[in-house]
N, C-alpha and C positions, 0 to 999 in steps of 0.2 A: 440480454438480461436473463437472470436466473431467479428462480423462486427462493425466497428466504429460507424455506424449510429444507432446501437441498443444496446449500453451499457445501461443496464437497471437494475432495482432492481432485484437481483438474488443472488445466492450463487456461489462463485468462489474460485479457487486457484489463488494466485497472484505470477507469476513467473518472476524472474529477468532475463532479456534477455541475458546478457553477461555471466552469470554463469549457468543458467538453474535451479537455486535454488528457493525454494518456501518460502514465508513469513510465519512465525509461531510464536506462543507465546513461550517464553523461558521456562515458568513454568505455574503452575495453580493459581498463585497469581492474585488477582483482578487488580493489577498494575504491569504488567509484561513487560519486554523489548521485542521488536519484533526482531526476529533473522531470518536467512534464513537457510533452510535445503535442502539437495538433494532429499529426499524422498517426494513423493506427495500423500501418501496413508493414512495419519492420519487425524483424525477429527480436530486436533488443527491447521491444515493448511487451513481450510475452513473459508472464509470471506464473509459476506453479504454486498453487496453494496446497500445502501438505497438512491435513488435519491431524492434530496431536491427540493421541488416544488418552482418554480419561480426563481431558480438560475441555470444558464446554466453550465453544466459540473460539478456540485457540488454534493457531496455525503458524507454520513457517511459511514465509513468502520468499520464494526462490526464483532467481532469474533463470529463464529457460535457456538463454544463450550462453551464459557464463557459469551456471551452476553455483552462483554466490547468493547470499541471503540478504534481504533487507534487514537493516539493524540500526541501532542507535547506541549511545553510550551505556555503560553499566547502570548509571543513575540518570535516567532520562529526565530532561528538563524542557520547559517551553523555550522554543527558539532553536533547539538542537536540530541539526541536519539529519536527514535519513540517508544512510549510505548503504553500500553493499560491502560484504565481507565474507570471509570463508567460514566463520562460525555461525551456527544457527541461532536464531533469536525468536522467541515466541511473541506473536501478535494476537491481540484480542480483536476479533472481527465480528461485530454484532449489528443486527438490523437497526436502522434509525427508527425513530418513533413511528407508530402506525400512521398511515396516510401519506407517507413520503415515497411510496413505491418500493422497489427493490434497491434501496440505497443503504449504504453501510457506513459505520464509523470504524476506524482502525486505530487501535491504541496499543501502547506497550502493555504486555501482559502484567508487568509489575506495577503499572500506574494507569488505570483506566480513566483518569481525569485528564490525560493528555490525548491529543488527536492528531492524525495526519492532516496537513493542510498544505497550501503552496504559498510561496512568497516570491515576488519578482526582485531580481538583483541585476546588476549590470552584466553579469555572466549568463543571464537567462532566468528561468523560473525553476526554483528548487522545491523539493518536498521537505517539509520541516514538521516539527511538533508544535502544537499550540495548546494552551489551557483554556481557550475561549471556545466553547461549543457552538457559538454563533458565527465563527469565522471560517466559512466555506469548508466545512469538515466532512461533507458527504461524498461518497465514492460509489461507483457502480462496477460490478465485476462482469465483464463481457466474455462469456465462455468461448474458447477457441477449440479445445479438444478435451476428451476425458482422460 
């Protein structure tokens, strides 16, 4: 866990609070779907947060393994899958309400009313966007390295 005041450029595992699962790439394709897994010991679970200068609480979320970025469509909508791709995409990562510990909300920079969440499908559990702030939208950043 990290202190909210020091969310910085570093390598992290991103853990879903409600399930304890970690964000991962589904496969090794350059444009892969983001999924969540229970195990936290694989390289494909490592994500680099790159703080964007001049934008408060705004980051690129980049796969350590593939050097691809977490992204969504140009006009993000509720239900859209979060995927990886070669073009950078800004995410707003802000602390959840006080009293929730070091938990965060992750939203597209262009639409802070959408949040990362997970949904179970027959192919596994995918990371998607939701517009319901009560729908399991809290995440923890577990620092791996600076």
